[in-house]
Structure formats: C-alpha cells, structure tokens
PyMOL CGO cylinders between C-alpha atoms (Angstrom):
from pymol import cmd
from pymol.cgo import CYLINDER

trace = [
    CYLINDER, -50.09, -99.77, -38.50, -50.19, -96.82, -36.12, 0.3, 1, 1, 1, 1, 1, 1,
    CYLINDER, -50.19, -96.82, -36.12, -47.30, -95.16, -37.97, 0.3, 1, 1, 1, 1, 1, 1,
    CYLINDER, -47.30, -95.16, -37.97, -48.91, -95.74, -41.36, 0.3, 1, 1, 1, 1, 1, 1,
    CYLINDER, -48.91, -95.74, -41.36, -52.24, -94.31, -40.18, 0.3, 1, 1, 1, 1, 1, 1,
    CYLINDER, -52.24, -94.31, -40.18, -50.59, -91.16, -38.86, 0.3, 1, 1, 1, 1, 1, 1,
    CYLINDER, -50.59, -91.16, -38.86, -48.64, -90.67, -42.10, 0.3, 1, 1, 1, 1, 1, 1,
    CYLINDER, -48.64, -90.67, -42.10, -51.70, -91.18, -44.33, 0.3, 1, 1, 1, 1, 1, 1,
    CYLINDER, -51.70, -91.18, -44.33, -53.99, -88.94, -42.29, 0.3, 1, 1, 1, 1, 1, 1,
    CYLINDER, -53.99, -88.94, -42.29, -51.50, -86.11, -42.17, 0.3, 1, 1, 1, 1, 1, 1,
    CYLINDER, -51.50, -86.11, -42.17, -50.49, -86.29, -45.83, 0.3, 1, 1, 1, 1, 1, 1,
    CYLINDER, -50.49, -86.29, -45.83, -54.13, -86.39, -46.99, 0.3, 1, 1, 1, 1, 1, 1,
    CYLINDER, -54.13, -86.39, -46.99, -55.03, -83.38, -44.86, 0.3, 1, 1, 1, 1, 1, 1,
    CYLINDER, -55.03, -83.38, -44.86, -51.94, -81.31, -45.47, 0.3, 1, 1, 1, 1, 1, 1,
    CYLINDER, -51.94, -81.31, -45.47, -50.53, -81.90, -48.91, 0.3, 1, 1, 1, 1, 1, 1,
    CYLINDER, -50.53, -81.90, -48.91, -47.06, -80.52, -49.66, 0.3, 1, 1, 1, 1, 1, 1,
    CYLINDER, -47.06, -80.52, -49.66, -45.18, -79.25, -46.62, 0.3, 1, 1, 1, 1, 1, 1,
    CYLINDER, -45.18, -79.25, -46.62, -42.71, -76.93, -48.23, 0.3, 1, 1, 1, 1, 1, 1,
    CYLINDER, -42.71, -76.93, -48.23, -43.38, -73.47, -49.59, 0.3, 1, 1, 1, 1, 1, 1,
    CYLINDER, -43.38, -73.47, -49.59, -40.21, -73.37, -51.63, 0.3, 1, 1, 1, 1, 1, 1,
    CYLINDER, -40.21, -73.37, -51.63, -38.71, -75.57, -54.32, 0.3, 1, 1, 1, 1, 1, 1,
    CYLINDER, -38.71, -75.57, -54.32, -36.27, -78.21, -53.12, 0.3, 1, 1, 1, 1, 1, 1,
    CYLINDER, -36.27, -78.21, -53.12, -33.46, -76.30, -54.81, 0.3, 1, 1, 1, 1, 1, 1,
    CYLINDER, -33.46, -76.30, -54.81, -34.27, -73.07, -52.94, 0.3, 1, 1, 1, 1, 1, 1,
    CYLINDER, -34.27, -73.07, -52.94, -35.18, -74.69, -49.60, 0.3, 1, 1, 1, 1, 1, 1,
    CYLINDER, -35.18, -74.69, -49.60, -33.02, -73.47, -46.73, 0.3, 1, 1, 1, 1, 1, 1,
    CYLINDER, -33.02, -73.47, -46.73, -30.91, -76.02, -44.84, 0.3, 1, 1, 1, 1, 1, 1,
    CYLINDER, -30.91, -76.02, -44.84, -32.90, -75.27, -41.67, 0.3, 1, 1, 1, 1, 1, 1,
    CYLINDER, -32.90, -75.27, -41.67, -36.24, -75.99, -43.35, 0.3, 1, 1, 1, 1, 1, 1,
    CYLINDER, -36.24, -75.99, -43.35, -34.86, -79.13, -44.97, 0.3, 1, 1, 1, 1, 1, 1,
    CYLINDER, -34.86, -79.13, -44.97, -33.63, -80.36, -41.57, 0.3, 1, 1, 1, 1, 1, 1,
    CYLINDER, -33.63, -80.36, -41.57, -36.97, -79.79, -39.88, 0.3, 1, 1, 1, 1, 1, 1,
    CYLINDER, -36.97, -79.79, -39.88, -38.92, -81.36, -42.74, 0.3, 1, 1, 1, 1, 1, 1,
    CYLINDER, -38.92, -81.36, -42.74, -36.75, -84.46, -42.47, 0.3, 1, 1, 1, 1, 1, 1,
    CYLINDER, -36.75, -84.46, -42.47, -37.36, -84.49, -38.72, 0.3, 1, 1, 1, 1, 1, 1,
    CYLINDER, -37.36, -84.49, -38.72, -41.10, -84.16, -39.30, 0.3, 1, 1, 1, 1, 1, 1,
    CYLINDER, -41.10, -84.16, -39.30, -41.34, -87.04, -41.80, 0.3, 1, 1, 1, 1, 1, 1,
    CYLINDER, -41.34, -87.04, -41.80, -39.09, -89.17, -39.61, 0.3, 1, 1, 1, 1, 1, 1,
    CYLINDER, -39.09, -89.17, -39.61, -41.45, -88.53, -36.69, 0.3, 1, 1, 1, 1, 1, 1,
    CYLINDER, -41.45, -88.53, -36.69, -44.42, -89.61, -38.81, 0.3, 1, 1, 1, 1, 1, 1,
    CYLINDER, -44.42, -89.61, -38.81, -42.70, -92.83, -39.79, 0.3, 1, 1, 1, 1, 1, 1,
    CYLINDER, -42.70, -92.83, -39.79, -41.95, -93.53, -36.14, 0.3, 1, 1, 1, 1, 1, 1,
    CYLINDER, -41.95, -93.53, -36.14, -45.51, -92.57, -35.08, 0.3, 1, 1, 1, 1, 1, 1,
    CYLINDER, -45.51, -92.57, -35.08, -44.05, -89.98, -32.71, 0.3, 1, 1, 1, 1, 1, 1,
    CYLINDER, -44.05, -89.98, -32.71, -46.55, -87.09, -32.64, 0.3, 1, 1, 1, 1, 1, 1,
    CYLINDER, -46.55, -87.09, -32.64, -44.59, -85.13, -30.02, 0.3, 1, 1, 1, 1, 1, 1,
    CYLINDER, -44.59, -85.13, -30.02, -41.52, -85.01, -32.28, 0.3, 1, 1, 1, 1, 1, 1,
    CYLINDER, -41.52, -85.01, -32.28, -43.73, -84.16, -35.26, 0.3, 1, 1, 1, 1, 1, 1,
    CYLINDER, -43.73, -84.16, -35.26, -45.21, -81.21, -33.34, 0.3, 1, 1, 1, 1, 1, 1,
    CYLINDER, -45.21, -81.21, -33.34, -41.71, -80.02, -32.38, 0.3, 1, 1, 1, 1, 1, 1,
    CYLINDER, -41.71, -80.02, -32.38, -40.57, -80.11, -36.01, 0.3, 1, 1, 1, 1, 1, 1,
    CYLINDER, -40.57, -80.11, -36.01, -43.70, -78.34, -37.27, 0.3, 1, 1, 1, 1, 1, 1,
    CYLINDER, -43.70, -78.34, -37.27, -43.36, -75.65, -34.60, 0.3, 1, 1, 1, 1, 1, 1,
    CYLINDER, -43.36, -75.65, -34.60, -39.81, -75.04, -35.81, 0.3, 1, 1, 1, 1, 1, 1,
    CYLINDER, -39.81, -75.04, -35.81, -41.01, -74.93, -39.42, 0.3, 1, 1, 1, 1, 1, 1,
    CYLINDER, -41.01, -74.93, -39.42, -43.64, -72.34, -38.51, 0.3, 1, 1, 1, 1, 1, 1,
    CYLINDER, -43.64, -72.34, -38.51, -40.96, -70.24, -36.81, 0.3, 1, 1, 1, 1, 1, 1,
    CYLINDER, -40.96, -70.24, -36.81, -38.82, -70.46, -39.96, 0.3, 1, 1, 1, 1, 1, 1,
    CYLINDER, -38.82, -70.46, -39.96, -41.68, -69.78, -42.40, 0.3, 1, 1, 1, 1, 1, 1,
    CYLINDER, -41.68, -69.78, -42.40, -44.71, -68.37, -40.53, 0.3, 1, 1, 1, 1, 1, 1,
    CYLINDER, -44.71, -68.37, -40.53, -46.66, -67.50, -43.68, 0.3, 1, 1, 1, 1, 1, 1,
    CYLINDER, -46.66, -67.50, -43.68, -46.92, -71.03, -45.09, 0.3, 1, 1, 1, 1, 1, 1,
    CYLINDER, -46.92, -71.03, -45.09, -50.41, -72.43, -44.41, 0.3, 1, 1, 1, 1, 1, 1,
    CYLINDER, -50.41, -72.43, -44.41, -49.54, -76.11, -44.77, 0.3, 1, 1, 1, 1, 1, 1,
    CYLINDER, -49.54, -76.11, -44.77, -47.39, -76.11, -41.63, 0.3, 1, 1, 1, 1, 1, 1,
    CYLINDER, -47.39, -76.11, -41.63, -50.36, -74.93, -39.55, 0.3, 1, 1, 1, 1, 1, 1,
    CYLINDER, -50.36, -74.93, -39.55, -52.68, -77.45, -41.22, 0.3, 1, 1, 1, 1, 1, 1,
    CYLINDER, -52.68, -77.45, -41.22, -50.20, -80.27, -40.61, 0.3, 1, 1, 1, 1, 1, 1,
    CYLINDER, -50.20, -80.27, -40.61, -49.81, -79.34, -36.96, 0.3, 1, 1, 1, 1, 1, 1,
    CYLINDER, -49.81, -79.34, -36.96, -53.59, -79.20, -36.53, 0.3, 1, 1, 1, 1, 1, 1,
    CYLINDER, -53.59, -79.20, -36.53, -53.92, -82.67, -38.06, 0.3, 1, 1, 1, 1, 1, 1,
    CYLINDER, -53.92, -82.67, -38.06, -51.30, -84.13, -35.73, 0.3, 1, 1, 1, 1, 1, 1,
    CYLINDER, -51.30, -84.13, -35.73, -52.76, -82.39, -32.68, 0.3, 1, 1, 1, 1, 1, 1,
    CYLINDER, -52.76, -82.39, -32.68, -56.30, -83.62, -33.30, 0.3, 1, 1, 1, 1, 1, 1,
    CYLINDER, -56.30, -83.62, -33.30, -55.08, -87.23, -33.26, 0.3, 1, 1, 1, 1, 1, 1,
    CYLINDER, -55.08, -87.23, -33.26, -53.30, -86.81, -29.93, 0.3, 1, 1, 1, 1, 1, 1,
    CYLINDER, -53.30, -86.81, -29.93, -55.10, -87.60, -26.65, 0.3, 1, 1, 1, 1, 1, 1,
    CYLINDER, -55.10, -87.60, -26.65, -55.65, -84.81, -24.16, 0.3, 1, 1, 1, 1, 1, 1,
    CYLINDER, -55.65, -84.81, -24.16, -55.25, -81.96, -26.66, 0.3, 1, 1, 1, 1, 1, 1,
    CYLINDER, -55.25, -81.96, -26.66, -57.88, -79.22, -26.47, 0.3, 1, 1, 1, 1, 1, 1,
    CYLINDER, -57.88, -79.22, -26.47, -59.87, -78.40, -29.59, 0.3, 1, 1, 1, 1, 1, 1,
    CYLINDER, -59.87, -78.40, -29.59, -58.89, -74.76, -29.12, 0.3, 1, 1, 1, 1, 1, 1,
    CYLINDER, -58.89, -74.76, -29.12, -55.27, -75.65, -29.97, 0.3, 1, 1, 1, 1, 1, 1,
    CYLINDER, -55.27, -75.65, -29.97, -56.35, -77.49, -33.12, 0.3, 1, 1, 1, 1, 1, 1,
    CYLINDER, -56.35, -77.49, -33.12, -58.71, -74.74, -34.21, 0.3, 1, 1, 1, 1, 1, 1,
    CYLINDER, -58.71, -74.74, -34.21, -56.13, -72.02, -33.58, 0.3, 1, 1, 1, 1, 1, 1,
    CYLINDER, -56.13, -72.02, -33.58, -53.85, -73.61, -36.19, 0.3, 1, 1, 1, 1, 1, 1,
    CYLINDER, -53.85, -73.61, -36.19, -56.72, -74.13, -38.62, 0.3, 1, 1, 1, 1, 1, 1,
    CYLINDER, -56.72, -74.13, -38.62, -57.75, -70.51, -38.18, 0.3, 1, 1, 1, 1, 1, 1,
    CYLINDER, -57.75, -70.51, -38.18, -54.25, -69.48, -39.26, 0.3, 1, 1, 1, 1, 1, 1,
    CYLINDER, -54.25, -69.48, -39.26, -54.35, -71.86, -42.25, 0.3, 1, 1, 1, 1, 1, 1,
    CYLINDER, -54.35, -71.86, -42.25, -57.73, -70.43, -43.33, 0.3, 1, 1, 1, 1, 1, 1,
    CYLINDER, -57.73, -70.43, -43.33, -56.43, -66.88, -42.91, 0.3, 1, 1, 1, 1, 1, 1,
    CYLINDER, -56.43, -66.88, -42.91, -53.27, -67.55, -44.93, 0.3, 1, 1, 1, 1, 1, 1,
    CYLINDER, -53.27, -67.55, -44.93, -55.03, -69.55, -47.67, 0.3, 1, 1, 1, 1, 1, 1,
    CYLINDER, -55.03, -69.55, -47.67, -58.35, -67.75, -48.07, 0.3, 1, 1, 1, 1, 1, 1,
    CYLINDER, -58.35, -67.75, -48.07, -58.71, -68.88, -51.67, 0.3, 1, 1, 1, 1, 1, 1,
    CYLINDER, -58.71, -68.88, -51.67, -58.85, -72.56, -50.68, 0.3, 1, 1, 1, 1, 1, 1,
    CYLINDER, -58.85, -72.56, -50.68, -61.74, -74.42, -49.05, 0.3, 1, 1, 1, 1, 1, 1,
    CYLINDER, -61.74, -74.42, -49.05, -59.59, -77.27, -47.69, 0.3, 1, 1, 1, 1, 1, 1,
    CYLINDER, -59.59, -77.27, -47.69, -58.83, -75.75, -44.30, 0.3, 1, 1, 1, 1, 1, 1,
    CYLINDER, -58.83, -75.75, -44.30, -62.33, -74.30, -43.98, 0.3, 1, 1, 1, 1, 1, 1,
    CYLINDER, -62.33, -74.30, -43.98, -63.82, -77.75, -44.57, 0.3, 1, 1, 1, 1, 1, 1,
    CYLINDER, -63.82, -77.75, -44.57, -61.44, -79.30, -42.04, 0.3, 1, 1, 1, 1, 1, 1,
    CYLINDER, -61.44, -79.30, -42.04, -62.40, -76.69, -39.45, 0.3, 1, 1, 1, 1, 1, 1,
    CYLINDER, -62.40, -76.69, -39.45, -66.09, -77.27, -40.15, 0.3, 1, 1, 1, 1, 1, 1,
    CYLINDER, -66.09, -77.27, -40.15, -65.75, -81.03, -39.62, 0.3, 1, 1, 1, 1, 1, 1,
    CYLINDER, -65.75, -81.03, -39.62, -64.01, -80.52, -36.27, 0.3, 1, 1, 1, 1, 1, 1,
    CYLINDER, -64.01, -80.52, -36.27, -66.62, -78.02, -35.08, 0.3, 1, 1, 1, 1, 1, 1,
    CYLINDER, -66.62, -78.02, -35.08, -69.47, -80.33, -36.08, 0.3, 1, 1, 1, 1, 1, 1,
    CYLINDER, -69.47, -80.33, -36.08, -67.87, -83.26, -34.24, 0.3, 1, 1, 1, 1, 1, 1,
    CYLINDER, -67.87, -83.26, -34.24, -67.61, -81.18, -31.05, 0.3, 1, 1, 1, 1, 1, 1,
    CYLINDER, -67.61, -81.18, -31.05, -71.42, -80.85, -30.79, 0.3, 1, 1, 1, 1, 1, 1,
    CYLINDER, -71.42, -80.85, -30.79, -71.45, -77.88, -28.41, 0.3, 1, 1, 1, 1, 1, 1,
    CYLINDER, -71.45, -77.88, -28.41, -73.66, -74.81, -28.81, 0.3, 1, 1, 1, 1, 1, 1,
    CYLINDER, -73.66, -74.81, -28.81, -70.70, -72.48, -29.43, 0.3, 1, 1, 1, 1, 1, 1,
    CYLINDER, -70.70, -72.48, -29.43, -69.11, -74.77, -32.01, 0.3, 1, 1, 1, 1, 1, 1,
    CYLINDER, -69.11, -74.77, -32.01, -72.50, -75.39, -33.61, 0.3, 1, 1, 1, 1, 1, 1,
    CYLINDER, -72.50, -75.39, -33.61, -72.96, -71.67, -34.28, 0.3, 1, 1, 1, 1, 1, 1,
    CYLINDER, -72.96, -71.67, -34.28, -69.40, -71.40, -35.60, 0.3, 1, 1, 1, 1, 1, 1,
    CYLINDER, -69.40, -71.40, -35.60, -69.99, -74.48, -37.77, 0.3, 1, 1, 1, 1, 1, 1,
    CYLINDER, -69.99, -74.48, -37.77, -73.01, -72.80, -39.37, 0.3, 1, 1, 1, 1, 1, 1,
    CYLINDER, -73.01, -72.80, -39.37, -70.84, -69.78, -40.14, 0.3, 1, 1, 1, 1, 1, 1,
    CYLINDER, -70.84, -69.78, -40.14, -68.30, -72.06, -41.81, 0.3, 1, 1, 1, 1, 1, 1,
    CYLINDER, -68.30, -72.06, -41.81, -71.08, -73.77, -43.75, 0.3, 1, 1, 1, 1, 1, 1,
    CYLINDER, -71.08, -73.77, -43.75, -72.32, -70.41, -45.00, 0.3, 1, 1, 1, 1, 1, 1,
    CYLINDER, -72.32, -70.41, -45.00, -68.81, -69.51, -46.17, 0.3, 1, 1, 1, 1, 1, 1,
    CYLINDER, -68.81, -69.51, -46.17, -68.45, -72.86, -47.93, 0.3, 1, 1, 1, 1, 1, 1,
    CYLINDER, -68.45, -72.86, -47.93, -71.92, -72.55, -49.42, 0.3, 1, 1, 1, 1, 1, 1,
    CYLINDER, -71.92, -72.55, -49.42, -70.99, -69.18, -50.93, 0.3, 1, 1, 1, 1, 1, 1,
    CYLINDER, -70.99, -69.18, -50.93, -68.04, -70.91, -52.61, 0.3, 1, 1, 1, 1, 1, 1,
    CYLINDER, -68.04, -70.91, -52.61, -70.19, -73.87, -53.71, 0.3, 1, 1, 1, 1, 1, 1,
    CYLINDER, -70.19, -73.87, -53.71, -67.90, -76.20, -51.76, 0.3, 1, 1, 1, 1, 1, 1,
    CYLINDER, -67.90, -76.20, -51.76, -70.28, -78.03, -49.42, 0.3, 1, 1, 1, 1, 1, 1,
    CYLINDER, -70.28, -78.03, -49.42, -70.58, -81.81, -49.65, 0.3, 1, 1, 1, 1, 1, 1,
    CYLINDER, -70.58, -81.81, -49.65, -73.89, -83.61, -49.21, 0.3, 1, 1, 1, 1, 1, 1,
    CYLINDER, -73.89, -83.61, -49.21, -72.84, -84.57, -45.67, 0.3, 1, 1, 1, 1, 1, 1,
    CYLINDER, -72.84, -84.57, -45.67, -72.16, -80.90, -44.95, 0.3, 1, 1, 1, 1, 1, 1,
    CYLINDER, -72.16, -80.90, -44.95, -75.57, -79.94, -46.31, 0.3, 1, 1, 1, 1, 1, 1,
    CYLINDER, -75.57, -79.94, -46.31, -77.34, -82.57, -44.20, 0.3, 1, 1, 1, 1, 1, 1,
    CYLINDER, -77.34, -82.57, -44.20, -75.59, -81.24, -41.10, 0.3, 1, 1, 1, 1, 1, 1,
    CYLINDER, -75.59, -81.24, -41.10, -76.41, -77.69, -42.21, 0.3, 1, 1, 1, 1, 1, 1,
    CYLINDER, -76.41, -77.69, -42.21, -80.10, -78.60, -42.53, 0.3, 1, 1, 1, 1, 1, 1,
    CYLINDER, -80.10, -78.60, -42.53, -80.08, -80.22, -39.08, 0.3, 1, 1, 1, 1, 1, 1,
    CYLINDER, -80.08, -80.22, -39.08, -78.51, -77.19, -37.40, 0.3, 1, 1, 1, 1, 1, 1,
    CYLINDER, -78.51, -77.19, -37.40, -80.64, -74.73, -39.35, 0.3, 1, 1, 1, 1, 1, 1,
    CYLINDER, -80.64, -74.73, -39.35, -83.73, -76.50, -38.01, 0.3, 1, 1, 1, 1, 1, 1,
    CYLINDER, -83.73, -76.50, -38.01, -82.45, -75.80, -34.51, 0.3, 1, 1, 1, 1, 1, 1,
    CYLINDER, -82.45, -75.80, -34.51, -81.07, -72.29, -35.00, 0.3, 1, 1, 1, 1, 1, 1,
    CYLINDER, -81.07, -72.29, -35.00, -82.63, -70.54, -37.99, 0.3, 1, 1, 1, 1, 1, 1,
    CYLINDER, -82.63, -70.54, -37.99, -85.47, -72.17, -39.90, 0.3, 1, 1, 1, 1, 1, 1,
    CYLINDER, -85.47, -72.17, -39.90, -85.50, -69.32, -42.44, 0.3, 1, 1, 1, 1, 1, 1,
    CYLINDER, -85.50, -69.32, -42.44, -82.34, -70.88, -43.91, 0.3, 1, 1, 1, 1, 1, 1,
    CYLINDER, -82.34, -70.88, -43.91, -84.01, -74.23, -44.55, 0.3, 1, 1, 1, 1, 1, 1,
    CYLINDER, -84.01, -74.23, -44.55, -85.63, -73.72, -47.99, 0.3, 1, 1, 1, 1, 1, 1,
    CYLINDER, -85.63, -73.72, -47.99, -82.45, -72.28, -49.54, 0.3, 1, 1, 1, 1, 1, 1,
    CYLINDER, -82.45, -72.28, -49.54, -80.15, -74.91, -48.01, 0.3, 1, 1, 1, 1, 1, 1,
    CYLINDER, -80.15, -74.91, -48.01, -82.53, -77.71, -48.99, 0.3, 1, 1, 1, 1, 1, 1,
    CYLINDER, -82.53, -77.71, -48.99, -82.63, -76.59, -52.62, 0.3, 1, 1, 1, 1, 1, 1,
    CYLINDER, -82.63, -76.59, -52.62, -78.83, -76.29, -52.69, 0.3, 1, 1, 1, 1, 1, 1,
    CYLINDER, -78.83, -76.29, -52.69, -78.52, -79.78, -51.25, 0.3, 1, 1, 1, 1, 1, 1,
    CYLINDER, -78.52, -79.78, -51.25, -80.86, -81.21, -53.90, 0.3, 1, 1, 1, 1, 1, 1,
    CYLINDER, -80.86, -81.21, -53.90, -78.92, -79.43, -56.67, 0.3, 1, 1, 1, 1, 1, 1,
    CYLINDER, -78.92, -79.43, -56.67, -75.60, -80.76, -55.35, 0.3, 1, 1, 1, 1, 1, 1,
    CYLINDER, -75.60, -80.76, -55.35, -76.98, -84.29, -55.08, 0.3, 1, 1, 1, 1, 1, 1,
    CYLINDER, -76.98, -84.29, -55.08, -78.14, -84.17, -58.70, 0.3, 1, 1, 1, 1, 1, 1,
    CYLINDER, -78.14, -84.17, -58.70, -74.77, -82.80, -59.79, 0.3, 1, 1, 1, 1, 1, 1,
    CYLINDER, -74.77, -82.80, -59.79, -73.10, -85.84, -58.28, 0.3, 1, 1, 1, 1, 1, 1,
    CYLINDER, -73.10, -85.84, -58.28, -75.58, -88.15, -59.98, 0.3, 1, 1, 1, 1, 1, 1,
    CYLINDER, -75.58, -88.15, -59.98, -74.99, -86.50, -63.35, 0.3, 1, 1, 1, 1, 1, 1,
    CYLINDER, -74.99, -86.50, -63.35, -71.24, -87.03, -63.11, 0.3, 1, 1, 1, 1, 1, 1,
    CYLINDER, -71.24, -87.03, -63.11, -71.38, -90.49, -61.52, 0.3, 1, 1, 1, 1, 1, 1,
    CYLINDER, -71.38, -90.49, -61.52, -74.81, -92.12, -62.00, 0.3, 1, 1, 1, 1, 1, 1,
    CYLINDER, -74.81, -92.12, -62.00, -73.53, -95.65, -61.33, 0.3, 1, 1, 1, 1, 1, 1,
    CYLINDER, -73.53, -95.65, -61.33, -72.40, -94.98, -57.75, 0.3, 1, 1, 1, 1, 1, 1,
    CYLINDER, -72.40, -94.98, -57.75, -74.88, -96.35, -55.19, 0.3, 1, 1, 1, 1, 1, 1,
    CYLINDER, -74.88, -96.35, -55.19, -73.77, -93.85, -52.52, 0.3, 1, 1, 1, 1, 1, 1,
    CYLINDER, -73.77, -93.85, -52.52, -74.84, -90.92, -54.72, 0.3, 1, 1, 1, 1, 1, 1,
    CYLINDER, -74.84, -90.92, -54.72, -78.39, -92.27, -54.98, 0.3, 1, 1, 1, 1, 1, 1,
    CYLINDER, -78.39, -92.27, -54.98, -78.46, -92.94, -51.25, 0.3, 1, 1, 1, 1, 1, 1,
    CYLINDER, -78.46, -92.94, -51.25, -77.32, -89.38, -50.52, 0.3, 1, 1, 1, 1, 1, 1,
    CYLINDER, -77.32, -89.38, -50.52, -80.11, -88.04, -52.72, 0.3, 1, 1, 1, 1, 1, 1,
    CYLINDER, -80.11, -88.04, -52.72, -82.58, -90.09, -50.70, 0.3, 1, 1, 1, 1, 1, 1,
    CYLINDER, -82.58, -90.09, -50.70, -81.11, -88.67, -47.49, 0.3, 1, 1, 1, 1, 1, 1,
    CYLINDER, -81.11, -88.67, -47.49, -81.65, -85.12, -48.73, 0.3, 1, 1, 1, 1, 1, 1,
    CYLINDER, -81.65, -85.12, -48.73, -85.28, -85.89, -49.67, 0.3, 1, 1, 1, 1, 1, 1,
    CYLINDER, -85.28, -85.89, -49.67, -85.85, -87.24, -46.16, 0.3, 1, 1, 1, 1, 1, 1,
    CYLINDER, -85.85, -87.24, -46.16, -84.03, -84.41, -44.35, 0.3, 1, 1, 1, 1, 1, 1,
    CYLINDER, -84.03, -84.41, -44.35, -87.07, -82.13, -44.04, 0.3, 1, 1, 1, 1, 1, 1,
    CYLINDER, -87.07, -82.13, -44.04, -90.12, -84.24, -43.08, 0.3, 1, 1, 1, 1, 1, 1,
    CYLINDER, -90.12, -84.24, -43.08, -92.58, -81.36, -43.61, 0.3, 1, 1, 1, 1, 1, 1,
    CYLINDER, -92.58, -81.36, -43.61, -91.56, -81.26, -47.28, 0.3, 1, 1, 1, 1, 1, 1,
    CYLINDER, -91.56, -81.26, -47.28, -92.22, -84.98, -47.73, 0.3, 1, 1, 1, 1, 1, 1,
    CYLINDER, -92.22, -84.98, -47.73, -95.23, -84.73, -50.07, 0.3, 1, 1, 1, 1, 1, 1,
    CYLINDER, -95.23, -84.73, -50.07, -96.37, -87.82, -52.05, 0.3, 1, 1, 1, 1, 1, 1,
    CYLINDER, -96.37, -87.82, -52.05, -94.17, -86.91, -55.03, 0.3, 1, 1, 1, 1, 1, 1,
    CYLINDER, -94.17, -86.91, -55.03, -91.09, -86.62, -52.81, 0.3, 1, 1, 1, 1, 1, 1,
    CYLINDER, -91.09, -86.62, -52.81, -91.94, -89.95, -51.19, 0.3, 1, 1, 1, 1, 1, 1,
    CYLINDER, -91.94, -89.95, -51.19, -91.96, -91.59, -54.62, 0.3, 1, 1, 1, 1, 1, 1,
    CYLINDER, -91.96, -91.59, -54.62, -88.63, -89.95, -55.49, 0.3, 1, 1, 1, 1, 1, 1,
    CYLINDER, -88.63, -89.95, -55.49, -87.14, -91.03, -52.16, 0.3, 1, 1, 1, 1, 1, 1,
    CYLINDER, -87.14, -91.03, -52.16, -88.15, -94.66, -52.66, 0.3, 1, 1, 1, 1, 1, 1,
    CYLINDER, -88.15, -94.66, -52.66, -86.94, -94.61, -56.27, 0.3, 1, 1, 1, 1, 1, 1,
    CYLINDER, -86.94, -94.61, -56.27, -83.55, -93.29, -55.17, 0.3, 1, 1, 1, 1, 1, 1,
    CYLINDER, -83.55, -93.29, -55.17, -83.26, -95.97, -52.49, 0.3, 1, 1, 1, 1, 1, 1,
    CYLINDER, -83.26, -95.97, -52.49, -84.29, -98.68, -54.97, 0.3, 1, 1, 1, 1, 1, 1,
    CYLINDER, -84.29, -98.68, -54.97, -81.61, -97.51, -57.39, 0.3, 1, 1, 1, 1, 1, 1,
    CYLINDER, -81.61, -97.51, -57.39, -78.99, -97.53, -54.61, 0.3, 1, 1, 1, 1, 1, 1,
    CYLINDER, -78.99, -97.53, -54.61, -79.97, -101.10, -53.66, 0.3, 1, 1, 1, 1, 1, 1,
    CYLINDER, -79.97, -101.10, -53.66, -79.80, -102.29, -57.28, 0.3, 1, 1, 1, 1, 1, 1,
    CYLINDER, -79.80, -102.29, -57.28, -76.33, -100.78, -57.69, 0.3, 1, 1, 1, 1, 1, 1,
]
cmd.load_cgo(trace, "trace")
C-alpha cells in the first residue's frame, strides 16, 4: 500500500518524466528512469531521490525531474520545506507557461501556515489569479489571507471566486460539491452577508443536500 501510494502521488504530480522520445533517450537517462520507477515500486524514497538527482544532472532543463523530486521529498520525514520549494521554484522557472508547479508550490506554502510562507502564498495566488487558474479552495484561502494582510484585495477576489463557482456550476450542475463550494464563497465574507446573500447561501446548501 505504501509503495502504491508513493507511485500514485508522484505520477499525479509529475506527469511524464522524460524530455525526449523513447527512441532518442540516452542510455544514461533510460538507466536512471528505470532506477527511479523501480524505487517507487519498492517504496524507497532515498533511491528515488538519488535517481532523480542523476536525471537532473543529465538533463538540468527538464522541469518534470525537479517536480518529481519535490513530490518525493515532501512525503519524506525530516525534510525541510526549503528543499521542496527549491525544486518547485526551478520547475516554475523552467515551465513558466504551466500553472501545475505554481499550484503545487501554493498548496505547500499554505500548508506551512507561517507569516513568510503566507505572504509568498498570496504572491502565488495573484500569479494564478492572473492566469485564471485558481480553484475555489485557493480563492477561499486567498480571501482568508487577504482579510489578514490586505483588505483592499477582498472585493476583487470575492467577485472572482463567485464567478469561478458559477463557472463550475454551469459545466457540472449536478455535482453537490459545486453547490457547497458556492455556499462557502457566499459565507467567506460575513460583512457582505446581506439578506439576499443569505437566501442564496441557504439555497445553495439545500441544493447540495438534495444532490
């Protein structure tokens, strides 16, 4: 079970781990990739890190190797967040057109719950917001931190969160979680809870319960 969990988590986070086609892959990269996947199957994170470090040395411009190493590191006990974030920083830098690594870095910074990481998380949220890539959970966290750090952001973030929640409902109106998330957004700023919003909140919760 431990081995399966490590494999699933890493594959979901990292995607393909080779920057070249199988035909063009060098023997050295092929060897280290085999060592990496073998380490995952054996639930051996130390061996996985060794293989990924070798892969980075062989192909230092391929973002997935850094993302994979970050994912393995964050599931190892006693590893500092700085080590994980250093790899994610490189993945973000090398793959600036993708939001995957940025989202991963945001989630880690939010989970840390320190003042420094909170400020950095807000910066990541702003970058993701500019690319229209925030999830409802991200927006709720953004609203919470904006209340603490910069209340001038609240109206804009709140409206974006509402718009995103309705987008989800439009595409998947029969999913209870989407109605519940809309209710969460309505309730995220108590001072905006006028009678109309209260009715909308209760209606969204009722719909979630029915579904």
